[in-house]
C-alpha positions as CSV (number, residue, x, y, z in Angstrom):
1,M,0.0,0.0,-0.1
2,P,1.4,3.5,-0.7
3,F,2.0,6.1,1.6
4,T,2.4,9.7,1.7
5,Y,5.9,11.3,2.2
6,R,6.6,14.5,3.0
7,A,10.3,14.8,2.4
8,P,11.6,14.7,-1.0
9,Y,15.1,12.3,-0.3
10,C,12.3,9.9,0.0
11,T,10.4,7.3,-2.9
12,S,7.7,4.9,-2.4
13,M,8.5,1.3,-0.8
14,R,7.0,-0.6,-3.8
15,S,9.9,0.0,-5.7
16,H,11.6,-1.6,-2.7
17,D,9.1,-5.0,-2.1
18,R,11.9,-7.2,-3.3
19,A,15.2,-5.3,-1.3
20,I,12.7,-5.1,1.5
21,A,12.1,-9.1,1.4
22,T,15.4,-10.0,1.2
23,I,17.6,-7.8,3.4
24,V,15.6,-4.3,4.4
25,L,13.5,-5.4,6.6
26,P,14.9,-7.7,8.6
27,A,17.2,-4.6,9.1
28,V,14.2,-2.0,10.1
29,L,12.2,-4.8,12.4
30,L,14.9,-4.3,14.0
31,C,14.5,-1.1,15.2
32,I,10.5,-2.0,16.5
33,A,10.2,-3.5,19.8
34,L,12.0,-7.2,19.8
35,A,10.5,-8.3,22.6
36,S,6.5,-8.4,21.4
37,T,8.2,-11.0,19.0
38,G,10.6,-12.8,20.9
39,C,10.3,-15.4,23.6
40,G,9.9,-12.2,26.0
41,G,6.4,-12.5,24.5
42,W,3.9,-9.0,24.6
43,D,4.5,-8.5,27.9
44,S,7.8,-6.9,27.9
45,K,7.5,-2.8,29.0
46,P,9.8,-0.2,28.3
47,A,12.7,1.0,30.2
48,A,12.8,3.9,32.6
49,A,14.6,6.4,31.0
50,N,17.5,6.0,33.6
51,E,19.9,8.3,31.8
52,A,21.3,12.2,32.7
53,G,19.1,14.6,31.2
54,A,15.7,11.6,30.3
55,A,13.6,12.0,32.6
56,G,11.7,15.1,31.3
57,A,9.4,13.8,28.2
58,S,10.0,17.9,27.3
59,Y,13.1,17.6,26.4
60,I,12.7,14.4,24.4
61,R,14.4,14.8,20.9
62,R,11.7,14.9,17.8
63,F,12.4,14.2,14.4
64,T,11.0,15.6,10.7
65,D,11.1,12.9,7.8
66,S,13.8,14.8,6.1
67,D,15.7,14.5,9.9
68,L,15.3,11.2,9.7
69,G,17.2,10.9,6.2
70,M,19.8,12.9,7.1
71,Q,20.7,10.2,9.8
72,L,21.3,7.0,7.3
73,L,24.5,6.2,5.9
74,Q,25.8,8.7,3.1
75,R,26.6,7.6,-0.9
76,G,30.1,8.9,0.2
77,A,30.8,6.7,3.2
78,V,30.0,3.2,1.3
79,P,32.5,1.3,-0.1
80,T,32.6,2.1,-4.4
81,G,31.2,-0.3,-6.1
82,L,28.0,0.1,-3.9
83,V,24.9,1.6,-5.8
84,G,22.6,3.0,-3.7
85,S,19.0,3.1,-3.7
86,Q,16.7,6.2,-2.4
87,S,16.2,6.4,0.9
88,F,12.4,6.0,2.4
89,L,10.5,5.8,4.6
90,M,9.2,3.1,7.5
91,P,6.1,4.4,8.9
92,N,4.2,1.7,11.9
93,D,1.3,1.0,9.6
94,V,2.9,-0.2,6.7
95,V,5.6,-2.3,9.2
96,A,3.0,-4.0,10.8
97,K,1.4,-5.2,7.4
98,L,4.9,-6.4,6.7
99,L,4.3,-8.7,9.9
100,P,2.4,-12.3,10.1
101,D,0.6,-10.6,13.1
102,E,-0.9,-6.8,12.2
103,R,-2.8,-5.6,15.1
104,A,-0.5,-7.1,17.4
105,A,2.8,-5.4,15.6
106,R,0.7,-2.0,16.1
107,E,0.2,-2.9,19.7
108,A,4.1,-3.4,19.8
109,M,5.3,-0.3,18.1
110,E,2.7,1.7,20.4
111,K,3.6,0.6,23.0
112,F,7.7,0.9,22.7
113,G,6.8,4.5,21.5
114,R,8.2,3.8,17.6
115,V,6.8,7.0,15.7
116,Q,8.9,6.9,12.6
117,G,11.8,5.3,10.4
118,A,13.6,5.4,7.0
119,A,16.2,3.3,5.7
120,V,18.3,2.9,3.0
121,D,20.1,0.0,1.1
122,Y,23.5,0.1,-1.1
123,R,24.2,-2.9,-3.0
124,L,26.3,-4.2,-6.2
125,A,24.7,-3.0,-9.8
126,G,25.9,-6.6,-10.7
127,Q,26.7,-10.7,-9.9
128,P,29.7,-10.3,-7.0
129,R,32.9,-11.0,-8.1
130,A,36.0,-12.3,-6.1
131,S,37.3,-9.1,-5.3
132,E,34.6,-7.4,-4.0
133,Q,34.6,-7.6,-0.5
134,V,31.0,-5.8,-0.1
135,V,28.2,-7.1,-1.6
136,A,25.5,-5.3,0.5
137,I,25.1,-2.8,3.2
138,V,21.9,-1.2,4.5
139,S,21.0,1.7,7.0
140,T,18.0,2.5,8.7
141,V,16.7,4.4,12.2
142,S,13.9,4.8,13.7
143,W,12.9,7.0,16.6
144,Y,10.8,6.7,19.3
145,S,8.8,9.2,21.6
146,T,10.8,8.1,25.1
147,I,14.0,7.2,25.6
148,G,13.3,4.3,27.7
149,G,11.1,3.2,25.1
150,A,14.5,3.0,22.6
151,Q,16.6,1.6,25.5
152,S,14.0,-1.3,26.1
153,V,14.6,-2.5,22.3
154,V,18.3,-2.7,22.1
155,A,18.6,-4.1,25.7
156,D,15.5,-7.1,24.7
157,P,17.3,-10.5,26.1
158,T,15.5,-11.9,22.6
159,M,16.9,-10.0,20.0
160,E,18.9,-13.0,18.6
161,L,16.0,-15.2,18.6
162,A,14.0,-12.2,16.6
163,L,16.9,-12.4,14.1
164,Q,16.5,-15.7,13.2
165,G,12.6,-15.3,12.8
166,F,13.6,-12.3,10.2
167,G,15.9,-14.3,8.1
168,F,19.6,-13.6,9.7
169,N,20.6,-17.2,11.4
170,T,23.1,-15.2,14.0
171,S,25.0,-15.2,17.2
172,E,26.1,-11.7,19.0
173,I,29.2,-11.2,18.3
174,S,31.5,-8.7,21.2
175,A,32.3,-5.3,20.0
176,D,33.1,-1.9,20.9
177,K,29.7,-0.2,22.5
178,I,28.7,3.0,20.0
179,A,26.8,5.6,21.0
180,Q,25.0,5.2,24.2
181,Q,24.0,1.8,23.6
182,S,25.3,-1.4,21.0
183,R,24.8,-5.1,19.9
184,A,26.5,-6.3,17.3
185,F,25.9,-9.7,15.5
186,R,27.0,-12.2,13.1
187,G,25.8,-14.9,10.5
188,L,24.2,-15.8,7.8
189,R,21.3,-14.4,5.7
190,A,17.8,-16.8,4.5
191,G,19.1,-17.4,1.2
192,D,22.8,-16.4,0.9
193,T,25.2,-18.9,-0.2
194,P,27.9,-19.7,2.7
195,D,30.3,-18.0,0.7
196,L,28.7,-14.3,2.3
197,A,28.0,-13.7,5.7
198,S,26.2,-10.4,7.6
199,Y,26.9,-8.4,10.2
200,V,24.1,-6.2,12.0
201,V,24.7,-3.3,14.4
202,V,22.0,-2.0,16.6
203,Y,23.0,1.4,18.2
204,R,21.5,3.7,20.3
205,R,21.4,7.8,20.7
206,D,19.2,8.8,23.2
207,N,15.9,8.4,21.6
208,L,17.0,7.0,17.9
209,I,17.9,3.5,16.9
210,G,20.4,2.8,13.8
211,V,21.0,-0.2,12.7
212,V,23.5,-1.1,10.1
213,V,23.8,-4.0,8.0
214,V,27.2,-5.1,6.1
215,V,27.1,-8.6,3.8
216,V,30.3,-9.5,2.8
217,R,32.1,-12.3,1.2
218,T,33.9,-14.4,3.8
219,A,36.9,-15.1,2.1
220,T,37.8,-11.7,3.0
221,D,35.9,-11.7,5.6
222,D,36.9,-8.7,8.3
223,G,35.1,-9.7,11.6
224,G,33.1,-7.2,11.6
225,R,35.1,-3.7,11.4
226,L,33.6,-2.5,8.0
227,A,29.7,-2.5,9.5
228,M,31.1,-1.0,13.3
229,N,33.7,1.4,11.7
230,L,30.0,2.3,9.5
231,A,27.6,2.6,12.3
232,R,29.8,4.5,14.1
233,R,30.1,7.0,11.2
234,Q,26.2,6.8,11.1
235,A,26.0,7.3,15.0
236,N,28.2,10.2,15.0
237,L,26.1,12.1,12.4
238,P,24.3,15.8,14.0
239,L,21.5,15.7,15.8
240,P,18.9,18.0,15.3
241,A,18.2,20.4,18.2
242,V,15.9,18.8,21.4
243,A,12.6,20.7,21.7
244,K,11.7,22.0,24.9
């Protein structure tokens, strides 16, 4: 179903149906309340906003659609040889329709305060050659109405199981912290051959969650360094001012 967008950088999701099914959708779905899809069930509750300065809801950072586009990896940040899509919005009603239980998905997003999301994907124009390390990159962000809600999503103990449900057979790996909170995973996407590996990095900046997915050739697997560097670069992009 097409949706209305307000920023010129965005495009309709229809032109990206195949991309969403293969790589973008799992990354975007990480930006909603994963506790609702894993073993924790629908009873998981957002954590209290316990960071300094997070207590006052009137001081929460808000993002316009164009603000979200500026929080994604730009073309100059990714390796040469990858072709980028136009970035596009992932509002809650669209995300809910992509999940098996639409009503439950809406309830989860409402409970955890997901407001809006955006994504962009980069991939090789043709078949990957043996000399090309990176096959695809996805950059997504979602913003939440509270810091506590975003904290709960990133801290969800069932995230690894949720990733498997979204087509990523992954395990969590040790990695340096990015921004205020982060996690990293390595594994295989559904449908990929064993010569490819995927790295998923999730981070939080206040009430904004970002996800970077990097698909590499196992022959030149860098242990997730590129994924971490790209996530760190995305996490360092300037944020809009906090509304008071």
